[in-house]
MDAnalysis code that builds the backbone (N, CA, C; Angstrom):
import MDAnalysis as mda
import numpy as np

u = mda.Universe.empty(615, n_residues=205, atom_resindex=np.repeat(np.arange(205), 3), trajectory=True)
u.add_TopologyAttr("name", ["N", "CA", "C"] * 205)
u.add_TopologyAttr("resid", np.arange(1, 206))
u.add_TopologyAttr("resname", ["MET", "ALA", "ASP", "HIS", "PRO", "GLU", "PRO", "THR", "ALA", "ARG", "PRO", "GLY", "MET", "ARG", "ILE", "GLY", "LEU", "PHE", "GLY", "GLY", "SER", "PHE", "ASN", "PRO", "ALA", "HIS", "ASP", "GLY", "HIS", "ARG", "LEU", "VAL", "ALA", "LEU", "GLN", "CYS", "LEU", "LYS", "ARG", "LEU", "ALA", "LEU", "ASP", "ARG", "ILE", "TRP", "ILE", "LEU", "VAL", "SER", "PRO", "GLY", "ASN", "PRO", "LEU", "LYS", "ASP", "HIS", "SER", "GLU", "LEU", "ALA", "PRO", "LEU", "ASP", "GLU", "ARG", "ILE", "ALA", "ASP", "THR", "VAL", "LYS", "LEU", "MET", "ASP", "ASP", "PRO", "ARG", "LEU", "GLU", "VAL", "THR", "GLY", "PHE", "GLU", "ALA", "ASP", "ARG", "GLN", "PHE", "ALA", "TYR", "THR", "TYR", "GLN", "THR", "ILE", "ARG", "HIS", "LEU", "THR", "GLN", "SER", "HIS", "ALA", "GLY", "THR", "LYS", "PHE", "VAL", "TRP", "ILE", "MET", "GLY", "ALA", "ASP", "SER", "LEU", "GLN", "SER", "PHE", "ASP", "GLN", "TRP", "GLU", "HIS", "TRP", "GLU", "GLU", "ILE", "ALA", "GLY", "LEU", "VAL", "PRO", "ILE", "ALA", "VAL", "TYR", "ALA", "ARG", "PRO", "GLY", "THR", "THR", "PHE", "ARG", "ALA", "THR", "ARG", "SER", "ALA", "ALA", "ALA", "THR", "ALA", "LEU", "ASP", "TYR", "ALA", "ARG", "LEU", "PRO", "GLU", "ASP", "LYS", "ALA", "ALA", "THR", "LEU", "ALA", "ASP", "SER", "PRO", "PRO", "PRO", "ALA", "TRP", "VAL", "TYR", "LEU", "ARG", "GLY", "ILE", "MET", "SER", "ASN", "ALA", "SER", "SER", "THR", "ALA", "ILE", "ARG", "LYS", "SER", "LEU", "ALA", "ARG", "ALA", "ALA", "SER", "ARG", "VAL"])
u.atoms.positions = np.array([
    [78.372, -41.273, 203.266],
    [77.994, -39.890, 203.558],
    [77.867, -39.099, 202.254],
    [76.835, -38.297, 202.158],
    [76.602, -37.531, 200.939],
    [77.676, -36.470, 200.749],
    [78.062, -36.258, 199.496],
    [79.027, -35.202, 199.197],
    [78.392, -33.827, 199.370],
    [77.081, -33.752, 199.180],
    [76.347, -32.491, 199.276],
    [75.186, -32.690, 200.249],
    [75.438, -32.555, 201.538],
    [74.396, -32.839, 202.537],
    [73.209, -31.893, 202.443],
    [72.072, -32.440, 202.796],
    [70.838, -31.662, 202.840],
    [70.847, -30.788, 204.095],
    [70.477, -29.520, 203.991],
    [70.436, -28.669, 205.184],
    [69.444, -29.204, 206.220],
    [69.598, -28.722, 207.439],
    [68.738, -29.155, 208.540],
    [67.498, -28.281, 208.626],
    [66.361, -28.917, 208.840],
    [65.094, -28.194, 209.008],
    [64.420, -28.665, 210.277],
    [63.847, -27.735, 211.012],
    [63.110, -28.074, 212.227],
    [61.621, -27.810, 212.013],
    [60.762, -28.551, 212.703],
    [59.323, -28.302, 212.591],
    [58.990, -26.841, 212.900],
    [58.135, -26.271, 212.100],
    [57.724, -24.888, 212.302],
    [58.564, -23.870, 211.572],
    [59.741, -24.276, 211.066],
    [60.583, -23.325, 210.325],
    [59.932, -22.947, 209.010],
    [60.178, -21.718, 208.593],
    [59.666, -21.186, 207.319],
    [60.866, -21.095, 206.377],
    [60.898, -21.986, 205.392],
    [62.076, -22.123, 204.548],
    [61.716, -21.914, 203.080],
    [62.404, -20.985, 202.441],
    [62.253, -20.784, 201.015],
    [63.158, -21.731, 200.260],
    [62.682, -22.249, 199.141],
    [63.453, -23.135, 198.271],
    [63.689, -22.402, 196.956],
    [64.930, -22.012, 196.728],
    [65.280, -21.210, 195.553],
    [66.200, -22.062, 194.683],
    [65.622, -22.697, 193.674],
    [66.390, -23.607, 192.844],
    [66.822, -22.993, 191.534],
    [67.890, -23.539, 190.977],
    [68.366, -23.073, 189.684],
    [69.720, -23.658, 189.354],
    [70.157, -23.398, 188.134],
    [71.474, -23.867, 187.706],
    [72.585, -23.006, 188.299],
    [72.303, -21.713, 188.509],
    [73.298, -20.767, 189.036],
    [74.597, -20.898, 188.237],
    [74.461, -20.633, 186.946],
    [75.546, -20.906, 185.995],
    [75.925, -19.657, 185.196],
    [76.552, -18.650, 185.852],
    [76.942, -18.622, 187.266],
    [75.915, -17.880, 188.115],
    [76.079, -18.007, 189.435],
    [75.298, -17.187, 190.367],
    [75.737, -15.734, 190.226],
    [74.793, -14.799, 190.437],
    [75.137, -13.380, 190.305],
    [74.350, -12.557, 191.319],
    [74.607, -11.259, 191.328],
    [73.989, -10.376, 192.323],
    [72.464, -10.361, 192.240],
    [71.920, -10.625, 191.049],
    [70.469, -10.683, 190.923],
    [69.875, -11.824, 191.727],
    [70.566, -12.966, 191.744],
    [70.116, -14.100, 192.563],
    [70.147, -13.736, 194.048],
    [71.224, -13.078, 194.453],
    [71.349, -12.689, 195.861],
    [70.255, -11.693, 196.245],
    [69.978, -10.759, 195.356],
    [68.926, -9.771, 195.602],
    [67.577, -10.463, 195.820],
    [67.225, -11.398, 194.945],
    [65.952, -12.113, 195.070],
    [65.900, -12.865, 196.401],
    [66.982, -13.542, 196.745],
    [67.008, -14.317, 197.994],
    [66.795, -13.415, 199.211],
    [67.492, -12.308, 199.258],
    [67.381, -11.423, 200.421],
    [66.018, -10.740, 200.474],
    [65.491, -10.360, 199.326],
    [64.163, -9.736, 199.295],
    [63.090, -10.730, 199.736],
    [63.216, -11.976, 199.296],
    [62.229, -12.988, 199.675],
    [62.319, -13.327, 201.158],
    [63.528, -13.369, 201.708],
    [63.681, -13.563, 203.152],
    [62.842, -12.551, 203.916],
    [62.967, -11.304, 203.503],
    [62.297, -10.208, 204.200],
    [60.795, -10.187, 203.937],
    [60.423, -10.226, 202.671],
    [59.018, -9.999, 202.319],
    [58.118, -11.197, 202.585],
    [58.710, -12.392, 202.596],
    [57.932, -13.593, 202.895],
    [58.057, -14.007, 204.359],
    [58.829, -13.234, 205.140],
    [59.031, -13.518, 206.567],
    [59.550, -14.937, 206.775],
    [60.638, -15.280, 206.061],
    [61.214, -16.614, 206.132],
    [62.350, -16.678, 207.146],
    [62.586, -17.867, 207.667],
    [63.720, -18.088, 208.576],
    [65.003, -18.387, 207.804],
    [64.867, -19.118, 206.719],
    [66.002, -19.532, 205.909],
    [65.570, -19.602, 204.452],
    [66.566, -19.551, 203.574],
    [66.352, -19.922, 202.179],
    [67.424, -20.933, 201.808],
    [66.986, -22.046, 201.262],
    [67.916, -23.038, 200.745],
    [68.128, -22.743, 199.263],
    [69.378, -22.493, 198.905],
    [69.746, -22.259, 197.514],
    [70.082, -23.618, 196.911],
    [69.203, -24.129, 196.081],
    [69.344, -25.472, 195.521],
    [70.054, -25.384, 194.172],
    [71.346, -25.670, 194.174],
    [72.126, -25.642, 192.930],
    [71.899, -26.984, 192.235],
    [71.189, -26.952, 191.134],
    [70.717, -28.183, 190.506],
    [71.764, -28.811, 189.596],
    [71.621, -30.122, 189.354],
    [72.503, -30.774, 188.379],
    [72.353, -30.155, 186.996],
    [71.176, -29.613, 186.703],
    [70.926, -28.973, 185.413],
    [69.455, -28.942, 185.109],
    [68.989, -27.845, 184.559],
    [67.583, -27.695, 184.207],
    [67.245, -28.587, 183.009],
    [66.263, -29.509, 183.149],
    [65.915, -30.390, 182.031],
    [65.415, -29.639, 180.798],
    [64.974, -28.387, 180.973],
    [64.443, -27.607, 179.845],
    [65.524, -26.780, 179.149],
    [66.767, -26.874, 179.644],
    [67.819, -26.027, 179.080],
    [68.970, -26.864, 178.522],
    [69.725, -26.251, 177.621],
    [70.917, -26.860, 177.035],
    [72.018, -26.927, 178.095],
    [72.648, -28.084, 178.238],
    [73.690, -28.258, 179.255],
    [75.107, -28.097, 178.689],
    [75.227, -27.732, 177.436],
    [76.548, -27.684, 176.814],
    [77.463, -26.654, 177.462],
    [76.894, -25.605, 178.065],
    [77.716, -24.576, 178.708],
    [77.627, -24.653, 180.236],
    [77.142, -25.781, 180.755],
    [76.940, -25.915, 182.193],
    [78.259, -26.230, 182.891],
    [78.658, -25.367, 183.826],
    [79.886, -25.589, 184.594],
    [79.689, -26.766, 185.550],
    [80.773, -27.400, 186.005],
    [80.653, -28.515, 186.953],
    [79.902, -28.096, 188.215],
    [79.143, -29.027, 188.775],
    [78.303, -28.727, 189.929],
    [79.092, -28.133, 191.087],
    [80.209, -28.752, 191.448],
    [80.960, -28.265, 192.607],
    [81.510, -26.861, 192.390],
    [81.839, -26.536, 191.154],
    [82.303, -25.179, 190.829],
    [81.163, -24.178, 191.016],
    [79.971, -24.545, 190.557],
    [78.816, -23.650, 190.705],
    [78.426, -23.487, 192.175],
    [78.519, -24.568, 192.929],
    [78.205, -24.492, 194.362],
    [79.187, -23.565, 195.073],
    [80.486, -23.742, 194.796],
    [81.514, -22.923, 195.461],
    [81.323, -21.439, 195.157],
    [81.034, -21.115, 193.901],
    [80.824, -19.712, 193.528],
    [79.563, -19.152, 194.185],
    [78.523, -19.994, 194.295],
    [77.274, -19.543, 194.898],
    [77.442, -19.314, 196.393],
    [78.213, -20.166, 197.056],
    [78.490, -19.991, 198.485],
    [79.174, -18.650, 198.734],
    [80.135, -18.290, 197.890],
    [80.838, -17.016, 198.042],
    [79.878, -15.833, 197.909],
    [78.936, -15.955, 196.997],
    [78.015, -14.857, 196.728],
    [76.961, -14.715, 197.823],
    [76.426, -15.829, 198.288],
    [75.334, -15.819, 199.266],
    [75.912, -15.702, 200.676],
    [76.439, -14.533, 200.982],
    [77.194, -14.316, 202.220],
    [76.303, -13.888, 203.380],
    [75.236, -14.620, 203.596],
    [74.329, -14.363, 204.713],
    [74.038, -15.715, 205.351],
    [74.163, -15.835, 206.675],
    [73.976, -17.148, 207.316],
    [72.586, -17.746, 207.123],
    [71.624, -16.918, 206.733],
    [70.271, -17.431, 206.511],
    [70.107, -18.042, 205.117],
    [71.125, -17.882, 204.279],
    [71.104, -18.446, 202.927],
    [72.006, -19.682, 202.915],
    [71.417, -20.845, 202.771],
    [72.161, -22.105, 202.823],
    [72.223, -22.724, 201.434],
    [73.431, -22.887, 200.934],
    [73.642, -23.401, 199.580],
    [73.861, -24.912, 199.631],
    [73.164, -25.645, 198.776],
    [73.296, -27.096, 198.771],
    [73.146, -27.662, 197.363],
    [73.775, -28.802, 197.138],
    [73.628, -29.524, 195.876],
    [73.078, -30.916, 196.104],
    [72.280, -31.072, 197.164],
    [71.842, -32.416, 197.552],
    [70.980, -33.101, 196.487],
    [70.365, -32.324, 195.605],
    [69.536, -32.937, 194.563],
    [70.351, -33.884, 193.679],
    [71.603, -33.526, 193.424],
    [72.456, -34.388, 192.593],
    [72.733, -35.710, 193.299],
    [72.977, -35.675, 194.608],
    [73.256, -36.892, 195.360],
    [72.068, -37.843, 195.330],
    [70.878, -37.291, 195.331],
    [69.661, -38.118, 195.313],
    [69.174, -38.396, 193.894],
    [69.939, -37.899, 192.916],
    [69.624, -38.116, 191.503],
    [68.240, -37.560, 191.123],
    [67.940, -36.403, 191.721],
    [66.703, -35.712, 191.368],
    [66.959, -34.866, 190.122],
    [66.152, -35.086, 189.095],
    [66.282, -34.298, 187.868],
    [65.194, -33.243, 187.752],
    [64.127, -33.414, 188.537],
    [62.972, -32.526, 188.413],
    [62.583, -31.939, 189.771],
    [62.030, -30.740, 189.712],
    [61.622, -30.043, 190.930],
    [60.595, -30.831, 191.728],
    [59.665, -31.484, 191.055],
    [58.630, -32.200, 191.807],
    [59.229, -33.297, 192.678],
    [60.343, -33.897, 192.237],
    [60.999, -34.928, 193.041],
    [61.558, -34.330, 194.331],
    [62.170, -33.163, 194.209],
    [62.728, -32.473, 195.370],
    [61.628, -32.101, 196.355],
    [60.559, -31.539, 195.851],
    [59.487, -31.075, 196.723],
    [58.740, -32.244, 197.356],
    [58.522, -33.307, 196.608],
    [57.923, -34.514, 197.195],
    [58.761, -34.991, 198.378],
    [60.062, -35.095, 198.143],
    [60.965, -35.576, 199.191],
    [60.926, -34.681, 200.423],
    [61.042, -33.383, 200.231],
    [61.116, -32.466, 201.364],
    [59.806, -32.401, 202.143],
    [58.693, -32.371, 201.451],
    [57.410, -32.284, 202.154],
    [57.084, -33.586, 202.881],
    [57.575, -34.704, 202.373],
    [57.349, -35.989, 203.045],
    [58.290, -36.200, 204.229],
    [59.536, -35.749, 204.091],
    [60.527, -35.994, 205.142],
    [60.563, -34.897, 206.208],
    [59.937, -33.744, 205.929],
    [59.899, -32.638, 206.892],
    [58.459, -32.118, 206.989],
    [57.588, -32.971, 207.471],
    [56.158, -32.655, 207.456],
    [55.807, -31.405, 208.262],
    [56.591, -31.068, 209.270],
    [56.268, -29.912, 210.099],
    [56.899, -28.608, 209.639],
    [57.649, -28.661, 208.537],
    [58.345, -27.473, 208.033],
    [57.485, -26.783, 206.975],
    [57.505, -25.464, 206.986],
    [56.717, -24.676, 206.033],
    [57.627, -24.237, 204.892],
    [57.561, -24.974, 203.795],
    [58.385, -24.666, 202.626],
    [57.637, -23.755, 201.656],
    [58.390, -22.889, 200.989],
    [57.869, -22.021, 199.933],
    [58.801, -22.137, 198.731],
    [58.262, -22.421, 197.563],
    [59.084, -22.458, 196.354],
    [59.209, -21.045, 195.806],
    [60.442, -20.662, 195.435],
    [60.726, -19.331, 194.906],
    [61.192, -19.457, 193.462],
    [60.583, -18.693, 192.573],
    [60.998, -18.712, 191.171],
    [60.942, -17.302, 190.600],
    [61.674, -17.099, 189.524],
    [61.612, -15.838, 188.819],
    [60.412, -15.799, 187.894],
    [60.011, -14.614, 187.509],
    [58.851, -14.471, 186.630],
    [59.055, -15.172, 185.294],
    [60.301, -15.257, 184.819],
    [60.562, -15.963, 183.566],
    [60.240, -17.445, 183.691],
    [60.435, -18.016, 184.894],
    [60.092, -19.424, 185.114],
    [58.585, -19.630, 185.146],
    [57.855, -18.642, 185.668],
    [56.398, -18.757, 185.681],
    [55.854, -18.848, 184.260],
    [56.500, -18.153, 183.320],
    [56.043, -18.180, 181.935],
    [56.012, -19.598, 181.378],
    [56.982, -20.416, 181.785],
    [57.072, -21.783, 181.250],
    [56.704, -22.843, 182.282],
    [56.124, -22.428, 183.397],
    [55.855, -23.353, 184.496],
    [54.961, -24.513, 184.055],
    [54.047, -24.256, 183.152],
    [53.140, -25.323, 182.703],
    [53.868, -26.405, 181.901],
    [55.139, -26.174, 181.549],
    [55.940, -27.176, 180.838],
    [56.767, -28.037, 181.803],
    [56.792, -27.667, 183.092],
    [57.537, -28.439, 184.073],
    [56.836, -29.774, 184.318],
    [57.629, -30.798, 184.621],
    [57.057, -32.098, 184.970],
    [56.209, -31.965, 186.242],
    [54.967, -32.421, 186.159],
    [54.055, -32.434, 187.314],
    [53.923, -31.051, 187.976],
    [53.794, -30.027, 187.138],
    [53.740, -28.668, 187.696],
    [52.529, -28.459, 188.600],
    [51.428, -29.100, 188.285],
    [50.236, -28.936, 189.114],
    [50.426, -29.584, 190.485],
    [51.193, -30.680, 190.507],
    [51.508, -31.311, 191.795],
    [52.374, -30.386, 192.641],
    [53.351, -29.746, 192.003],
    [54.219, -28.803, 192.721],
    [53.366, -27.719, 193.378],
    [52.448, -27.153, 192.596],
    [51.587, -26.083, 193.114],
    [50.684, -26.581, 194.230],
    [50.376, -27.862, 194.220],
    [49.525, -28.422, 195.257],
    [50.265, -28.824, 196.515],
    [51.603, -28.852, 196.447],
    [52.401, -29.273, 197.602],
    [52.963, -28.107, 198.417],
    [53.334, -27.020, 197.747],
    [53.943, -25.887, 198.448],
    [53.441, -24.566, 197.877],
    [53.333, -23.533, 198.717],
    [53.059, -22.190, 198.196],
    [54.228, -21.740, 197.315],
    [53.944, -20.828, 196.409],
    [54.955, -20.376, 195.446],
    [55.057, -18.854, 195.468],
    [56.287, -18.363, 195.514],
    [56.553, -16.927, 195.391],
    [57.223, -16.689, 194.044],
    [56.677, -15.774, 193.276],
    [57.229, -15.435, 191.964],
    [57.804, -14.022, 192.049],
    [59.097, -13.895, 191.741],
    [59.743, -12.581, 191.836],
    [59.868, -11.975, 190.446],
    [59.474, -10.724, 190.318],
    [59.478, -10.028, 189.032],
    [60.877, -9.971, 188.425],
    [60.934, -10.087, 187.103],
    [62.149, -9.890, 186.335],
    [61.883, -8.779, 185.337],
    [62.891, -7.978, 184.998],
    [62.667, -6.872, 184.063],
    [62.016, -7.336, 182.760],
    [60.905, -6.698, 182.408],
    [60.256, -6.960, 181.139],
    [59.414, -8.221, 181.053],
    [59.186, -8.909, 182.185],
    [58.476, -10.188, 182.106],
    [57.086, -10.173, 182.732],
    [56.734, -9.118, 183.454],
    [55.493, -9.136, 184.234],
    [54.263, -9.448, 183.394],
    [54.102, -8.774, 182.269],
    [52.882, -8.956, 181.457],
    [52.749, -10.406, 181.006],
    [53.821, -10.962, 180.424],
    [53.760, -12.330, 179.904],
    [53.619, -13.346, 181.033],
    [54.327, -13.117, 182.136],
    [54.310, -14.086, 183.228],
    [52.946, -14.183, 183.885],
    [52.337, -13.042, 184.170],
    [51.066, -13.062, 184.889],
    [49.896, -13.452, 183.999],
    [50.153, -13.586, 182.685],
    [49.114, -14.035, 181.762],
    [49.476, -15.375, 181.131],
    [50.461, -16.039, 181.703],
    [50.882, -17.341, 181.193],
    [49.846, -18.407, 181.508],
    [50.016, -19.575, 180.919],
    [49.055, -20.663, 181.113],
    [48.944, -21.061, 182.578],
    [50.088, -21.192, 183.258],
    [50.058, -21.602, 184.661],
    [49.454, -20.517, 185.539],
    [49.822, -19.263, 185.292],
    [49.289, -18.160, 186.093],
    [47.779, -18.056, 185.931],
    [47.306, -18.267, 184.710],
    [45.866, -18.213, 184.461],
    [45.153, -19.357, 185.171],
    [45.734, -20.548, 185.101],
    [45.121, -21.711, 185.752],
    [45.085, -21.566, 187.263],
    [46.074, -20.876, 187.822],
    [46.170, -20.725, 189.274],
    [45.715, -19.354, 189.765],
    [45.041, -18.617, 188.907],
    [44.632, -17.260, 189.278],
    [43.798, -17.239, 190.564],
    [42.979, -18.249, 190.757],
    [42.110, -18.307, 191.944],
    [42.914, -18.428, 193.236],
    [44.167, -18.883, 193.138],
    [44.991, -19.119, 194.322],
    [45.994, -17.993, 194.581],
    [45.919, -16.916, 193.801],
    [46.883, -15.824, 193.943],
    [46.523, -14.933, 195.130],
    [47.546, -14.646, 195.948],
    [47.373, -13.756, 197.090],
    [47.744, -12.331, 196.697],
    [47.122, -11.331, 197.313],
    [47.558, -9.945, 197.088],
    [49.007, -9.786, 197.543],
    [49.724, -8.929, 196.867],
    [51.140, -8.750, 197.187],
    [51.350, -8.284, 198.631],
    [50.408, -7.511, 199.166],
    [50.584, -7.024, 200.533],
    [50.340, -8.119, 201.583],
    [49.970, -9.318, 201.121],
    [49.796, -10.460, 202.018],
    [50.952, -11.455, 201.881],
    [52.049, -11.028, 201.273],
    [53.165, -11.927, 200.999],
    [53.709, -12.594, 202.264],
    [53.708, -11.873, 203.371],
    [54.258, -12.422, 204.621],
    [53.432, -13.581, 205.162],
    [52.221, -13.771, 204.627],
    [51.367, -14.874, 205.078],
    [51.483, -16.094, 204.165],
    [52.270, -15.993, 203.099],
    [52.310, -17.069, 202.107],
    [52.732, -18.401, 202.720],
    [53.767, -18.394, 203.552],
    [54.266, -19.642, 204.135],
    [53.216, -20.333, 204.993],
    [52.270, -19.585, 205.514],
    [51.203, -20.150, 206.349],
    [49.971, -20.554, 205.547],
    [49.995, -20.260, 204.240],
    [48.821, -20.500, 203.401],
    [48.834, -21.919, 202.841],
    [47.717, -22.635, 202.943],
    [47.668, -23.976, 202.362],
    [47.738, -23.904, 200.845],
    [48.565, -24.733, 200.216],
    [48.642, -24.723, 198.758],
    [47.404, -25.360, 198.131],
    [47.091, -24.940, 196.904],
    [47.839, -23.982, 196.086],
    [47.654, -22.544, 196.555],
    [48.746, -21.822, 196.583],
    [48.752, -20.398, 196.924],
    [50.017, -19.803, 196.318],
    [49.912, -18.604, 195.753],
    [51.103, -17.974, 195.200],
    [50.958, -16.465, 195.250],
    [52.107, -15.808, 195.175],
    [52.123, -14.355, 195.212],
    [53.147, -13.868, 194.193],
    [52.833, -12.749, 193.554],
    [53.754, -12.134, 192.601],
    [54.389, -10.930, 193.280],
    [55.713, -10.961, 193.406],
    [56.441, -9.908, 194.121],
    [57.105, -8.942, 193.143],
    [56.685, -7.693, 193.199],
    [57.364, -6.637, 192.457],
    [58.311, -5.939, 193.429],
    [59.216, -5.152, 192.889],
    [60.130, -4.438, 193.782],
    [61.480, -4.242, 193.131],
    [62.516, -4.221, 193.958],
    [63.874, -4.016, 193.447],
    [64.224, -5.140, 192.489],
    [64.720, -4.779, 191.308],
    [65.084, -5.788, 190.316],
    [66.508, -5.566, 189.828],
    [67.089, -6.633, 189.325],
    [68.432, -6.578, 188.758],
    [68.361, -7.007, 187.298],
    [69.183, -6.370, 186.466],
    [69.260, -6.753, 185.057],
    [70.292, -7.848, 184.810],
    [70.932, -8.328, 185.884],
    [71.965, -9.355, 185.745],
    [71.367, -10.627, 185.155],
    [72.141, -11.283, 184.313],
    [71.694, -12.499, 183.642],
    [72.849, -13.482, 183.546],
    [72.613, -14.737, 183.954],
    [73.658, -15.756, 183.853],
    [74.081, -15.948, 182.404],
    [73.104, -15.934, 181.488],
    [73.416, -16.111, 180.071],
    [74.311, -14.987, 179.568],
    [73.976, -13.746, 179.929],
    [74.782, -12.605, 179.493],
    [76.195, -12.666, 180.079],
    [76.302, -13.110, 181.336],
    [77.621, -13.225, 181.974],
    [78.471, -14.262, 181.250],
    [77.866, -15.408, 180.909],
    [78.618, -16.452, 180.200],
    [79.092, -15.946, 178.839],
    [78.235, -15.222, 178.128],
    [78.619, -14.696, 176.816],
    [79.755, -13.687, 176.940],
    [79.681, -12.854, 177.971],
    [80.730, -11.862, 178.195],
    [82.065, -12.531, 178.491],
    [82.035, -13.569, 179.332],
    [83.261, -14.306, 179.665],
    [83.835, -14.993, 178.434],
    [82.946, -15.528, 177.600],
    [83.394, -16.201, 176.391],
    [84.058, -15.223, 175.433],
    [83.465, -14.014, 175.302],
    [84.074, -12.994, 174.431],
    [85.436, -12.580, 174.956],
    [85.539, -12.407, 176.284],
    [86.813, -12.023, 176.877],
    [87.869, -13.098, 176.648],
    [87.478, -14.358, 176.788],
    [88.422, -15.459, 176.610],
    [88.905, -15.547, 175.162],
    [88.018, -15.230, 174.218],
    [88.378, -15.307, 172.804],
    [89.383, -14.224, 172.403],
    [89.440, -13.149, 173.195],
    [90.374, -12.049, 172.883],
    [91.740, -12.258, 173.522],
    [91.858, -13.238, 174.388],
    [93.150, -13.473, 175.072],
    [94.131, -14.140, 174.108],
])
């Protein structure tokens, strides 16, 4: 039996996939999840706590189970399901997760959710074009990133597939490639800033 079971999906469900290291999870993550639930008209969001982002330094990465436990406490809404199943399946890249889910849950409508900072580097992800071809993508604005994100290499390449923001509720029903850029309530919270603050506090003890 898996230590981190995969959540249950039924045919026809509209499920957002919100992946990240969550190192640590913070109120900004919760804000994005709840806003996407509402604006994308989703039934659930799966919070995918990853073993670690291949594009980032893992030297400050907390243990997976610790990150999962903290994320569960924060995501206090029954529609937000926290899981670490990617580690059990030894998935290191997003395309592996999405391939698996779209193949094993053919009747489920998945939407990938990312922050605008991730869109900036999306063209560096393994098989990013395949990801865009498998599931619609929702990009949530981050403070100070809109200009760079919407003019990034991936955004430019996928410009033809961008939906107007007022059509966000139709994204889950849209055949990929399809994506929408969501502006709205934003948080200045940052996992990196939180880790630095904790480190400074610990050094003064």
